[in-house]
C-alpha positions in Angstrom: 9.8 12.6 50.3 13.5 12.7 49.6 12.9 15.5 47.0 11.1 17.5 49.6 14.0 17.3 52.1 16.4 18.3 49.3 14.5 21.5 48.4 14.3 22.5 52.1 18.0 21.9 52.5 18.8 23.9 49.4 16.7 26.9 50.5 18.4 26.8 53.9 21.9 26.8 52.3 20.8 29.7 50.1 19.5 31.6 53.0 22.7 31.1 54.8 24.8 32.1 51.8 22.6 35.1 50.7 23.4 37.6 53.3 24.4 41.3 53.5 26.9 42.8 55.9 25.4 43.9 59.2 26.7 47.4 58.5 26.3 49.1 55.1 27.8 52.5 54.6 26.5 55.0 52.1 29.0 57.8 51.2 27.8 61.2 50.1 29.9 64.0 48.6 28.4 67.5 48.6 29.7 71.0 48.3 29.4 73.4 51.2 26.3 75.1 49.7 24.2 71.9 49.3 22.7 71.9 52.7 19.3 70.9 51.5 20.7 67.9 49.6 22.6 66.9 52.7 19.4 67.1 54.7 17.5 65.0 52.2 20.2 62.4 52.2 20.2 62.2 56.0 16.4 62.0 56.1 16.4 59.1 53.6 19.0 57.2 55.7 16.9 57.9 58.8 13.8 56.5 57.2 15.7 53.4 56.0 16.7 52.7 59.6 13.2 52.9 60.9 11.5 51.0 58.0 11.6 47.3 58.9 10.3 46.3 55.5 13.6 46.7 53.8 17.2 45.7 54.7 15.9 44.1 57.8 19.2 42.3 58.7 21.5 45.3 58.0 22.0 48.7 59.5 22.6 51.5 57.0 25.0 54.2 58.0 26.1 57.3 56.2 29.3 59.3 55.8 29.0 62.8 54.4 32.0 64.7 53.2 31.9 68.3 51.9 34.2 70.3 49.6 34.4 74.0 48.9 32.7 75.4 45.8 33.4 73.5 42.6 36.9 72.3 43.7 37.2 68.9 42.0 40.7 68.3 43.3 39.6 68.5 47.0 36.5 66.6 46.2 38.4 63.7 44.6 40.9 63.6 47.5 38.1 63.4 50.1 36.3 60.7 48.0 39.4 58.6 48.0 39.6 58.9 51.8 36.0 57.8 52.2 36.3 54.6 50.0 39.3 53.3 51.9 37.0 52.4 54.8 34.6 50.5 52.5 31.3 51.9 51.2 28.5 50.4 49.3 27.8 53.4 47.0 28.5 57.1 46.4 25.8 59.8 46.3 26.2 63.2 44.8 27.7 65.6 43.8 25.6 67.7 41.4 28.2 70.0 39.9 29.4 68.8 36.5 33.2 69.1 37.1 33.2 67.2 40.4 30.7 64.6 39.1 33.0 63.8 36.2 35.8 63.0 38.6 33.6 60.9 40.8 32.3 59.1 37.7 35.9 58.2 36.7 36.7 56.9 40.2 33.5 54.9 40.3 34.2 53.2 37.0 37.7 52.3 38.1 36.6 50.9 41.4 33.3 49.3 40.1 31.6 51.3 42.8 28.1 52.4 42.0 27.7 56.2 41.7 24.1 57.4 42.3 23.6 60.7 40.5 20.7 63.2 40.8 21.9 65.9 38.4 20.9 66.9 34.9 23.2 65.1 32.5 22.8 65.1 28.7 25.9 62.9 28.0 25.2 60.2 25.5 27.9 58.0 26.9 28.4 57.5 30.6 30.1 55.1 32.9 28.2 51.9 33.4 28.5 52.3 37.1 26.9 55.7 37.0 23.2 55.5 37.7 21.2 58.7 37.3 17.7 58.9 38.8 17.1 62.3 37.1 14.8 62.0 34.1 16.6 61.9 30.8 17.0 65.4 29.4 15.9 64.4 25.9 12.6 63.2 27.3 12.2 66.4 29.3 12.7 68.3 26.1 9.9 66.3 24.5 7.6 67.3 27.3 8.3 71.0 26.7 7.9 70.5 22.9 4.6 68.6 23.4 3.2 71.5 25.5 4.2 74.1 23.0 2.6 72.1 20.2 -0.5 71.4 22.3 -1.2 75.1 23.1 -0.4 76.1 19.5 2.4 78.6 20.1 3.4 79.8 16.6 6.0 82.3 17.8 8.0 82.4 21.0 11.3 83.4 22.6 13.7 81.0 24.3 15.4 83.0 27.0 18.3 80.9 28.3 21.1 81.5 30.8 23.9 79.1 29.8 24.7 76.9 26.7 23.6 74.0 28.8 20.0 75.3 28.5 20.1 75.1 24.7 21.1 71.5 25.0 18.2 71.0 27.4 15.8 72.5 24.8 17.0 70.6 21.8 13.5 69.2 21.2 12.0 72.7 21.1 14.6 73.9 18.7 13.7 71.1 16.3 10.1 72.3 16.0 10.6 74.6 13.0 11.9 71.6 11.1 8.7 69.7 11.8 6.2 72.7 11.7 7.2 75.3 9.2 5.0 78.0 10.7 6.7 78.0 14.1 9.0 81.0 14.7 11.6 80.7 17.5 13.7 83.6 18.7 16.7 82.7 20.9 18.1 85.2 23.4 20.6 84.7 26.2 20.3 86.3 29.6 22.9 89.0 30.1 25.7 87.4 32.0 27.4 88.8 35.1 24.4 91.0 36.0 21.1 90.9 37.8 19.5 93.6 35.7 17.7 92.0 32.8 15.3 94.9 32.0 17.1 96.1 28.8 16.9 92.6 27.3 13.2 92.3 28.4 12.5 95.6 26.8 13.9 94.4 23.5 11.6 91.4 23.7 8.7 93.6 24.5 9.5 95.8 21.5 9.4 92.7 19.3 5.8 92.2 20.4 6.6 88.6 21.4 4.3 87.4 24.3 5.4 83.7 24.6 8.6 83.1 26.5 10.4 79.8 27.4 12.6 80.7 30.4 15.5 78.5 31.2 17.6 79.7 34.1 18.6 78.9 37.6 15.7 78.5 40.0 16.9 81.4 42.1 16.6 83.8 39.2 13.1 83.0 38.1 11.3 85.2 40.6 13.7 88.1 39.9 13.2 87.9 36.2 9.4 87.8 36.5 9.5 90.8 38.8 11.6 92.8 36.4 9.2 91.7 33.6 6.3 93.0 35.6 8.0 96.4 36.0 8.1 96.9 32.2 4.6 95.5 31.7 5.6 92.1 30.4 3.6 90.2 33.0 0.1 90.7 31.6 -2.9 88.7 30.6 -1.4 88.2 27.2 2.0 87.0 28.3 2.8 83.3 28.7 5.9 81.9 30.4 6.9 78.3 30.3 9.5 77.5 33.0 12.0 74.6 32.4 12.5 74.3 36.1 10.9 71.2 37.5 9.8 73.2 40.6 7.3 75.8 39.3 5.2 75.3 42.4 8.0 76.4 44.6 8.1 79.9 43.1 6.5 82.8 45.1 3.8 84.1 42.8 2.1 86.3 45.3 3.2 89.5 43.5 1.3 88.2 40.4 -1.9 87.2 42.2 -4.1 89.9 40.6 -2.5 89.5 37.2 -3.9 86.8 34.9 -0.4 86.1 33.4 0.0 82.5 32.2 2.9 80.8 34.0 3.3 77.1 33.2 5.7 74.4 34.1 6.2 70.7 34.9 6.9 69.2 38.3 8.1 65.7 39.2 6.8 65.5 42.7 3.1 64.8 43.0 2.2 66.4 46.4 -0.9 64.2 46.7 0.9 60.8 46.3 1.0 58.4 49.3 4.8 58.4 49.4 4.9 62.2 49.6 2.3 62.3 52.4 4.2 59.6 54.3 7.4 61.6 53.9 5.9 64.9 55.0 4.4 63.2 58.0 7.8 62.3 59.3 9.6 65.3 58.0 7.3 68.3 57.7 8.4 71.0 55.3 10.1 74.0 57.0 11.7 75.7 54.0 10.9 77.4 50.7 12.5 77.4 47.4 15.5 75.1 47.2 15.2 74.4 50.9 11.7 73.0 50.4 11.5 69.3 51.4 9.9 68.4 48.1 12.3 70.5 45.9 13.1 68.3 42.9 16.8 67.9 43.6 16.1 67.0 47.2 13.4 64.6 46.3 15.7 63.0 43.7 18.4 62.5 46.4 15.9 60.9 48.7 14.7 58.6 45.9 18.3 57.8 44.9 19.0 56.4 48.4 15.8 54.4 48.5 16.4 53.1 44.9 19.8 51.8 45.8 18.5 50.3 49.1 15.8 48.6 47.1 18.4 47.0 44.8 20.4 45.8 47.8 17.2 44.4 49.3 16.5 42.4 46.1 20.1 41.2 46.0 19.9 40.1 49.7 17.2 37.5 48.8 19.4 35.7 46.4 23.1 36.6 46.8 25.5 37.7 49.4 27.4 41.0 49.4 30.7 41.9 50.9 32.0 45.4 51.5 35.7 45.9 50.9 38.1 48.8 51.3 39.1 50.4 48.1 42.2 52.4 47.1 42.3 55.1 44.4 46.0 54.9 44.0 45.9 51.1 43.4 42.4 50.7 41.9 41.2 47.2 42.6 37.6 46.8 41.5 35.0 45.8 44.0 34.1 42.2 43.3 30.4 42.6 44.1 30.1 45.9 42.1 28.9 44.1 39.0 26.3 42.2 40.9 24.8 45.2 42.5 24.9 47.1 39.2 22.8 44.4 37.5 20.2 44.6 40.3 20.1 48.4 40.0 19.3 48.1 36.3 16.3 45.9 37.1 15.0 47.8 40.1 11.5 49.2 40.1 10.7 51.6 42.9 8.0 54.2 43.5 9.4 57.2 45.3 8.7 60.9 45.8 9.3 61.6 42.1 7.1 58.7 40.9 8.0 55.4 39.4 11.7 54.8 39.0 13.1 52.3 36.6 15.9 52.3 34.1 16.3 51.3 30.5 19.1 49.1 29.1 21.5 52.0 29.0 20.8 53.0 32.6 18.7 56.0 31.7 15.4 57.0 33.4 13.2 57.3 30.4 9.8 56.1 31.7 8.3 58.7 34.1 5.4 61.1 34.5 5.3 64.8 34.9 2.5 67.0 36.2 1.6 70.1 34.2 1.0 73.1 36.5 -0.5 76.5 35.5 -0.9 79.6 37.5 -4.4 80.2 38.8 -4.8 83.3 40.9 -2.4 82.8 43.9 -1.2 79.2 43.3 0.0 76.8 40.7 -2.7 74.2 39.9 -2.3 70.9 38.3 -4.0 70.9 34.9 -2.6 67.9 33.2 -0.2 64.9 33.1 2.6 64.2 30.7 4.1 60.9 29.8 6.5 59.9 27.0 3.9 57.7 25.3 0.8 59.8 25.6 2.1 63.3 25.7 0.1 66.0 27.5 -3.2 64.8 28.8 -5.3 67.6 30.4 -7.2 66.7 33.5 -9.4 69.8 33.8 -13.0 69.3 32.7 -14.7 71.7 30.4 -16.7 73.0 33.3 -13.6 73.8 35.3 -12.0 75.5 32.3 -15.1 77.7 31.8 -15.3 78.4 35.5 -11.7 79.4 35.5 -12.2 81.8 32.6 -15.3 83.3 34.2 -13.3 83.8 37.3 -10.6 85.6 35.3 -13.1 87.9 33.6 -14.9 88.7 36.8 -11.7 89.9 38.3 -10.6 91.8 35.2 -11.6 95.2 33.9 -11.2 95.0 30.1 -9.9 98.1 28.4 -11.9 98.8 25.2 -10.3 101.0 22.6 -12.5 102.8 20.1 -12.9 105.9 18.0 -15.4 108.6 17.1 -17.2 107.0 14.2 -20.9 107.5 13.5 -23.0 105.7 14.7 -20.6 103.5 16.7 -19.4 106.2 19.1 -20.8 109.7 19.0 -21.0 112.5 21.5 -24.2 112.8 23.3 -26.6 115.7 22.6 -27.3 117.5 25.9 -30.5 119.3 26.7 -28.6 122.2 28.2 -25.3 123.8 27.2 -22.2 122.0 28.6 -18.8 123.5 28.7 -15.8 121.6 27.3 -14.3 121.5 30.8 -17.4 119.8 32.1 -17.4 117.3 29.3 -13.8 116.3 30.1 -14.8 115.6 33.7 -17.6 113.2 32.6 -17.1 109.5 32.3 -17.0 108.0 28.9 -20.6 106.7 28.9 -21.8 110.0 30.3 -20.3 111.8 27.3 -20.6 109.3 24.5 -23.1 106.9 23.2 -23.6 104.7 20.1 -23.8 101.2 18.7 -20.4 100.1 20.0 -21.2 101.5 23.5 -24.4 99.6 23.6 -22.8 96.5 22.2 -20.1 96.3 24.9 -22.7 97.0 27.6 -24.8 94.1 26.4 -21.8 91.9 26.0 -20.6 92.6 29.5 -23.9 91.5 30.9 -23.8 88.4 28.8 -20.3 87.3 29.6 -20.1 89.1 33.0 -17.0 91.3 32.9 -16.2 94.9 33.7 -15.0 97.3 31.1 -13.5 100.8 30.6 -13.6 102.7 27.3 -10.7 104.7 25.9 -10.4 106.7 22.7 -7.6 106.0 20.3 -5.7 109.3 19.8 -5.5 109.0 16.0 -9.1 107.7 15.6 -8.0 105.0 13.1 -8.4 101.3 13.0 -4.7 100.9 12.3 -2.4 100.0 9.5 1.0 98.3 9.0 3.5 101.1 8.4 7.3 100.9 8.6 7.2 97.4 10.1 4.8 98.5 12.9 1.1 98.5 13.5 -0.6 101.8 14.3 -4.0 102.8 15.5 -6.3 100.5 17.5 -4.5 97.4 16.3 -1.2 98.9 17.5 -2.8 99.4 21.0 -3.9 95.7 21.0 -0.5 94.6 19.9 1.3 96.5 22.7 -1.3 95.3 25.2 -2.5 98.9 25.9 -6.0 97.7 25.3 -7.9 94.4 25.7 -10.7 94.9 23.1 -11.2 97.1 20.0 -14.9 97.7 19.2 -15.5 99.9 16.1 -16.3 99.4 12.4 -13.2 97.2 12.0 -13.6 94.8 9.1 -11.9 91.4 9.2 -9.0 91.1 6.7 -6.2 88.6 6.3 -3.5 91.0 7.3 -5.3 92.2 10.4 -6.1 88.5 11.2 -2.3 87.9 11.3 -1.9 90.7 13.9 -4.9 90.3 16.2 -7.7 87.8 16.9 -11.3 88.5 15.9 -14.5 87.3 17.5 -17.6 86.1 15.7 -18.9 88.9 13.4 -21.4 91.3 14.9 -22.4 92.8 11.6 -22.0 91.7 7.9 -21.4 94.3 5.2 -19.4 94.9 2.0 -17.9 97.7 -0.1 -20.4 100.0 -1.8 -20.3 103.2 -3.8 -21.5 106.4 -2.2 -22.7 109.1 -4.7 -24.7 112.3 -4.7 -28.1 112.2 -6.1 -28.6 114.1 -9.3 -30.7 117.2 -8.8 -34.2 116.7 -10.3 -35.0 118.9 -13.3 -37.1 122.0 -12.7 -40.8 121.1 -12.6 -42.4 121.3 -16.0 -46.1 121.6 -16.0 -46.3 120.4 -19.6 -44.0 117.5 -19.2 -46.7 115.3 -20.5 -45.8 116.7 -23.9 -42.2 115.6 -23.6 -42.6 112.0 -24.7 -43.1 113.2 -28.3 -40.9 115.8 -30.0 -42.2 119.1 -31.3 -41.9 117.8 -34.8 -44.0 114.8 -34.0 -46.7 117.0 -32.4 -46.7 119.3 -35.5 -46.9 116.4 -37.9 -49.7 114.7 -35.8 -51.7 118.0 -35.7 -51.2 118.4 -39.4 -52.3 114.8 -40.0 -55.4 115.4 -37.9 -56.4 118.5 -39.9 -55.6 116.9 -43.2 -57.4 113.6 -42.5 -60.5 115.5 -41.2 -60.6 117.7 -44.3 -60.0 114.7 -46.6 -62.8 112.8 -45.0 -65.1 115.8 -45.4 -64.3 116.1 -49.1 -64.6 112.4 -49.8 -67.9 112.4 -48.0 -69.3 115.1 -50.3 -67.9 113.3 -53.3 -69.2 109.8 -52.7 -72.9 109.2 -53.3 -73.1 106.8 -50.4 -72.8 109.4 -47.7 -75.9 111.3 -48.9 -79.1 110.0 -47.4 -82.9 110.7 -47.4 -83.7 112.8 -44.4 -87.3 111.6 -44.5 -87.5 107.8 -44.9 -91.3 108.2 -45.3 -90.9 110.2 -48.5 -90.1 108.1 -51.4 -88.9 110.9 -53.7 -87.3 113.5 -51.5 -86.4 116.8 -52.9 -83.1 117.0 -50.9 -80.5 114.5 -49.6 -78.6 115.0 -46.3 -74.9 114.3 -45.6 -74.0 113.6 -41.9 -70.2 114.0 -42.4 -70.1 117.8 -42.3 -66.8 119.5 -41.7 -67.7 119.9 -38.0 -68.6 116.3 -37.7 -65.4 115.1 -39.4 -63.3 117.0 -36.9 -65.3 115.6 -34.0 -65.1 112.1 -35.3 -61.3 112.1 -35.7 -60.8 113.9 -32.4 -62.8 111.2 -30.6 -60.8 108.5 -32.3 -57.6 110.3 -31.3 -58.7 110.4 -27.7 -59.7 106.8 -27.8 -63.3 107.6 -27.0 -65.1 107.3 -30.4 -68.3 109.2 -31.4 -71.9 108.6 -32.6 -70.9 109.6 -36.1 -69.8 106.8 -38.4 -68.9 106.9 -42.1 -70.9 104.7 -44.5 -69.0 104.8 -47.8 -66.0 102.5 -48.4 -63.8 105.4 -49.1 -64.6 107.3 -45.9 -64.4 104.1 -43.9 -61.0 103.5 -45.4 -59.9 107.0 -44.2 -61.4 106.3 -40.8 -59.7 102.9 -40.5 -56.3 104.3 -41.4 -56.8 107.1 -39.0 -57.7 104.6 -36.3 -54.6 102.6 -37.0 -52.5 105.8 -36.9 -54.0 106.8 -33.5 -53.5 103.3 -32.1 -49.8 103.3 -32.8 -49.4 106.9 -31.7 -51.3 106.6 -28.5 -49.7 103.3 -27.6 -46.2 104.8 -28.2 -47.1 107.9 -26.3 -48.4 106.0 -23.3 -45.4 103.7 -23.1 -42.9 106.6 -23.5 -44.7 108.8 -21.0 -44.1 106.4 -18.1 -40.5 105.9 -19.1 -39.9 109.6 -19.6 -41.5 110.7 -16.3 -39.5 108.2 -14.3 -36.3 108.6 -16.2 -35.4 111.7 -14.2 -35.2 109.6 -11.0 -33.0 107.0 -12.5 -30.9 109.1 -14.8 -27.4 108.8 -13.5 -24.1 109.1 -15.5 -22.9 106.0 -13.6 -24.7 103.1 -11.9 -22.0 100.6 -11.0 -18.3 100.1 -10.5 -18.0 99.0 -14.2 -19.5 102.4 -15.2 -16.9 104.2 -13.2 -14.1 102.2 -14.7 -15.3 103.1 -18.2 -15.1 106.8 -17.8 -12.6 109.4 -16.4 -14.8 112.5 -15.9 -16.2 111.5 -12.5 -13.4 111.0 -10.0 -13.6 108.3 -7.3 -11.6 107.3 -4.3 -11.6 105.7 -0.9 -9.9 106.0 2.5 -6.1 105.9 2.2 -5.3 103.5 4.9 -8.3 101.2 5.5 -9.4 97.8 4.4 -11.3 99.2 1.4 -8.1 100.5 -0.1 -6.3 97.2 0.6 -9.2 95.4 -1.1 -8.5 97.3 -4.4 -4.8 96.9 -4.1 -5.0 93.2 -3.6 -7.8 92.5 -6.1 -7.3 90.2 -9.1 -10.5 91.3 -10.9 -9.7 93.4 -14.0 -12.4 96.0 -13.3 -11.1 96.6 -9.7 -7.5 96.6 -10.9 -8.4 99.3 -13.3 -10.2 101.3 -10.6 -7.1 101.0 -8.3 -4.8 102.1 -11.1 -6.8 105.2 -11.6 -7.0 106.0 -7.9 -3.2 105.5 -7.5 -2.4 107.8 -10.5 -5.0 110.5 -10.0 -3.8 114.0 -9.4 -4.8 115.5 -7.1 -5.2 112.6 -4.8 -8.6 111.0 -4.6 -7.8 109.3 -1.3 -9.2 110.7 2.0 -8.1 110.3 5.6 -11.4 108.7 6.6 -15.1 108.3 5.8 -16.1 111.7 7.0 -13.8 113.5 4.6 -15.0 111.2 1.8 -18.6 112.0 2.5 -17.9 115.7 2.6 -16.1 115.5 -0.7 -19.0 113.6 -2.4 -21.4 116.4 -1.3 -19.1 119.2 -2.2 -18.1 118.1 -5.7 -21.8 117.6 -6.7 -21.8 114.5 -8.7 -18.2 114.6 -9.9 -16.8 112.4 -7.1 -17.8 108.9 -5.9 -16.5 107.3 -2.7 -16.0 103.6 -1.9 -16.8 102.7 1.6 -18.5 100.0 3.7 -22.2 99.6 2.9 -23.1 99.7 6.6 -21.8 103.3 6.8 -23.4 104.2 3.5 -26.8 102.9 4.8 -26.4 105.0 7.9 -25.6 108.3 6.1 -28.2 107.7 3.3 -30.8 107.5 6.0 -29.9 111.0 7.2 -28.5 112.9 4.1 -31.3 112.6 1.5 -29.1 113.9 -1.3 -26.8 110.8 -1.0 -27.4 107.4 -2.4 -25.7 104.1 -3.0 -24.8 103.0 -6.5 -25.3 99.4 -7.5 -24.7 96.4 -5.3 -21.8 95.3 -3.0 -18.3 94.8 -4.5 -17.4 92.2 -1.9 -18.5 90.6 1.4 -17.0 91.4 4.7 -17.9 91.6 8.4 -17.3 93.7 11.5 -15.8 92.0 14.5 -14.4 92.8 17.9 -10.6 92.6 17.9 -8.5 91.2 20.7 -4.7 90.8 21.1 -3.3 87.7 19.5 -4.0 84.6 21.4 -6.0 86.5 24.0 -7.2 84.3 26.9 -10.6 86.0 26.6 -11.1 85.3 22.9 -13.3 82.3 23.3 -15.5 83.8 26.0 -16.1 87.1 24.1 -16.7 85.3 20.8 -19.3 83.0 22.4 -21.0 86.0 24.0 -21.3 87.8 20.6 -22.8 84.6 19.1 -25.4 84.4 22.0 -26.3 88.1 21.4 -26.9 87.3 17.8 -29.1 84.4 18.5 -31.2 86.5 20.9 -31.7 89.2 18.3 -29.9 91.8 20.4 -27.5 92.8 17.6 -30.4 93.4 15.1 -32.2 95.5 17.7 -29.1 97.6 18.2 -28.6 98.1 14.5 -32.3 99.1 14.0 -32.0 101.5 16.9 -28.9 103.3 15.7 -29.4 103.1 11.9 -33.2 103.8 11.6 -34.3 105.6 14.7 -31.6 107.6 16.6 -30.0 110.8 15.4 -32.4 111.5 12.5 -32.7 108.0 11.3 -35.5 107.3 8.8 -35.8 111.0 7.7 -35.1 110.0 4.1 -37.4 106.9 4.0 -40.1 108.8 2.1 -37.6 110.1 -0.4 -35.8 106.9 -1.0 -38.3 104.3 0.0 -41.3 105.3 -2.1 -42.3 103.6 -5.4 -40.1 105.0 -8.1 -43.1 104.8 -10.6 -45.2 107.3 -8.7 -45.6 110.7 -10.4 -46.0 113.9 -8.5 -48.2 116.9 -9.3 -45.3 118.8 -10.8 -44.9 116.2 -13.5 -48.6 116.1 -14.5 -49.7 119.6 -13.5 -50.1 120.6 -17.2 -52.8 118.0 -17.7 -54.8 119.7 -15.0 -54.2 123.1 -16.6 -55.4 121.8 -19.9 -58.5 120.4 -18.2 -59.2 123.6 -16.3 -58.5 125.6 -19.4 -60.9 123.5 -21.4 -63.5 123.9 -18.8 -63.1 127.6 -18.7 -63.3 127.9 -22.5 -66.4 125.6 -22.6 -68.0 127.9 -20.0 -67.2 131.0 -22.1 -68.6 129.4 -25.2 -71.7 128.3 -23.3 -72.2 131.9 -22.1 -71.7 133.2 -25.6 -74.3 130.7 -27.0 -76.7 131.6 -24.2 -76.3 135.4 -24.8 -76.6 135.0 -28.6 -79.8 132.9 -28.4 -81.5 135.0 -25.7 -80.5 138.2 -27.2 -82.1 137.2 -30.6 -85.3 136.2 -28.9 -85.4 139.3 -26.7 -85.0 141.6 -29.7 -87.8 139.8 -31.5 -90.1 140.1 -28.6 -89.0 143.6 -27.7 -87.8 142.5 -24.3 -84.5 143.2 -22.3 -81.7 140.8 -23.1 -80.4 141.0 -19.5 -83.8 140.3 -18.1 -84.0 137.2 -20.3 -80.5 136.2 -19.3 -81.3 136.6 -15.6 -84.5 134.5 -15.9 -82.6 131.7 -17.7 -79.7 131.8 -15.2 -82.2 131.4 -12.3 -83.7 128.5 -14.1 -80.3 126.9 -14.7 -79.2 127.1 -11.1 -82.6 126.0 -9.7 -82.1 122.4 -8.7 -85.9 122.0 -8.2 -86.6 122.7 -11.8 -86.1 119.1 -12.8 -85.0 117.8 -16.2 -87.8 119.5 -18.3 -88.1 123.1 -19.5 -91.4 124.7 -20.4 -91.7 126.6 -23.7 -92.2 130.3 -23.0 -95.6 131.7 -24.3 -95.1 134.6 -26.7 -98.4 136.5 -25.8 -101.8 137.3 -27.6 -100.7 140.3 -29.6 -101.7 139.7 -33.2 -99.1 142.2 -34.4 -96.4 140.3 -32.7 -97.7 137.0 -34.1 -98.0 138.3 -37.6 -94.7 140.0 -37.4 -93.1 136.8 -36.2 -94.9 134.7 -38.8 -94.1 137.2 -41.5 -90.5 137.2 -40.7 -90.3 133.4 -40.5 -92.3 133.1 -43.7 -90.0 135.4 -45.6 -86.8 134.0 -44.2 -87.8 130.5 -44.8 -90.0 130.6 -47.8 -87.8 128.6 -49.9 -87.0 126.2 -47.1 -90.7 125.6 -46.5 -91.4 124.6 -50.1 -88.7 122.0 -50.2 -90.4 119.8 -47.6 -93.5 119.5 -49.9 -97.2 120.2 -49.1 -98.7 118.0 -46.5 -102.1 119.8 -46.3 -103.8 122.5 -48.2 -104.7 124.3 -45.0 -102.2 126.2 -43.1 -99.4 125.3 -45.5 -97.0 127.7 -44.1 -97.5 126.5 -40.5 -97.4 122.8 -41.5 -94.2 123.4 -43.4 -92.8 125.3 -40.4 -93.5 122.3 -38.1 -91.4 120.0 -40.3 -88.4 122.4 -40.2 -85.5 120.8 -38.4 -82.3 122.4 -37.2 -79.3 120.7 -38.8 -76.9 121.7 -36.0 -78.8 120.6 -32.9 -81.2 118.0 -34.5 -84.1 119.7 -32.8 -87.3 120.6 -34.4 -88.9 124.0 -33.7 -92.6 123.7 -33.1 -95.0 126.6 -33.2 -98.7 127.1 -32.3 -101.1 126.2 -35.0 -102.8 129.5 -34.4 -99.7 131.2 -35.8 -100.7 130.1 -39.3 -104.3 131.3 -39.3 -105.4 134.4 -41.1 -107.6 137.0 -39.5 
């Protein structure tokens, strides 16, 4: 019980001793131009008086003194006058010279000095408490942003040397990241016209700018930058001012320029809402109620009041008059200083607390970016976490769609088949009328259709423009030309043409996903086919071989005939029924030997076969000979007849490198020439060395000139160009072709300015078109169908092994000639036979020929032919029999006597023709005597 009373008594005594003076005076020192700071100070004092949750037993009063300009002498004099009456703290000023004097007085008198200015001093008075964030940590915020967005090259545009100190963390980036390039330029002093300096920056093609200057100059500099076209979709400005949302960006509403900055005051915090409720904002710029310096002054007053309130609960505080001439320290100054270092207060600028050295190092900043007509919060920065973006992916995509929908993209291109070509009009159109047409009314092509499809996919508007030089662009004299030059100077937003992606171009512009894959090929003129030779089937064998083969045929046939007559095994009994024939028959007559060997040579065979070993040996050797000859002929015939189509002096890059007769070249300023110059492959290095040293030059100004040169020089010039272009022209110019395969692999892409805000959206759109098959449809349309596409398919797409009539026409001539000769021989045989019969019978030869011809063409006659009756005339019969008997008397006797009666007739019936193996039969009555 006694202990309880002791504790109560102790607390009572403490409460009596822990007391603040009833009146506490805060002194403020401002120059005559700091009206907004003065207003913020007065509003903070006013809110302290009305807030009954803090300093409830004391009344806070204020005393404000002003001084002209940056006059530190007058400011110090007035400060000494103020402290004589006794004050609890000094607030302001913000100028460096005056602040230094106040800091000295504060340290001498142990009077807390509450600062709100930017101060980078490493050593400061212990009685100087600055609620402004530490400059080194602000520099870290700027550096974290630059690293986060990936700026590789930017310009620091500063006003005073103080700005370089403020941006020390940015200047250290190249030491950490070797690929970061920083250009430092100072704003021209003593002038308000910064256009010459901005023009120099524009000429350097830098689009990322860190602007460090007084708040009042930011709008003027941006306006002047707009006048020289440095406020575009591709320019980014980072402002070091902590009040980017206080800038009037109305003039830039329709421009998608990227303006970024950090602010300290979160306009949606409860403290800000409470403050604005009591003191609605009535100013703009520096007079805005939430301007950073004003908010810091407000927070400085409340932070000191919070420290006094904490001290009030444990200790007492006395206010005493102070004298600058006889500086006697304030006895309670150290006490209040210790409480200030431990204070934790949430004000308009966020949480306020100090480290051991009295610096405000733990704070948050809001990242703001321009979106249309206002600055929108997109992230939060803190010393520990860096930049943390708060926008969702949906919001970012929606923001980009909004940007594109309100933007007309300028598309630069050139007249290159089939990407952009002039339309063919059904009626004559004058040049003046064409110039009045819109781009899409006058031109068409793959690139036009691609941009049209892409605009529907990504939803943007576009406008085409022709690049005057009609070139993709090259790097000459330290400057990019052509379409890339237009992109670099922001004269165009897209470049859509047959622009291949290379490393040097990638360093100058950004490329989307490829819309077409290709490579370097060799364009060459087809060799003129040889004049048609009807007897080209004889070409596989030389004339000597044909002569030797004909001689061999004749010699083997005659040899077989002679051997057949010599060998006894080729003579046979013509009548097997007769045991002792008077004559033997030999089947291998000269005629039959020729026929046998001819059939073997033609791989057809015959019904005549040798029987003796010697003749069979001859036949076997002849068959072996014909097997080899015919096989060789057949194989060589196919190769010979197709060789004309494949007969080229060169067929690849290696072939070109091995010879010097055929010249070869490429475009002088394109990626193909750069490929050869940078190649490490020996063959390509050799080709490049030849092209560099060739006189006259083998380089051309473009593909069109190269194609014309290939056609003009007729097989004495080859041109290196992209395979996609080769494929297009080969489809339409049937005397052109591609040699070999591709020398490399590359792709065509849409080019955009470096770090373009539309890169991701356009690239994603190209990818979606590829997935939907739109790109393939467009290529098929312009490569195979439009403008004569496919006209050379039959010439180049047929089977190379097919032979035409011109190559084999001689075979048909031989066939027809053989048929005609056979017909002539048949007619001669017919005439000869019928004439002989007609003479014997005393009848007209022509009459007999006419009768036989009618029988031959009568299809109703069948396959049999009746033997013509010779008549009943005895004279005729006797005459015929007499003639036959006389002419064949000896022949009749050699067959022997079969019957005593009618010997001559019987012998006649056994007569056989050796040539046609047909026996002539006569009427038995012809042998009878009268």
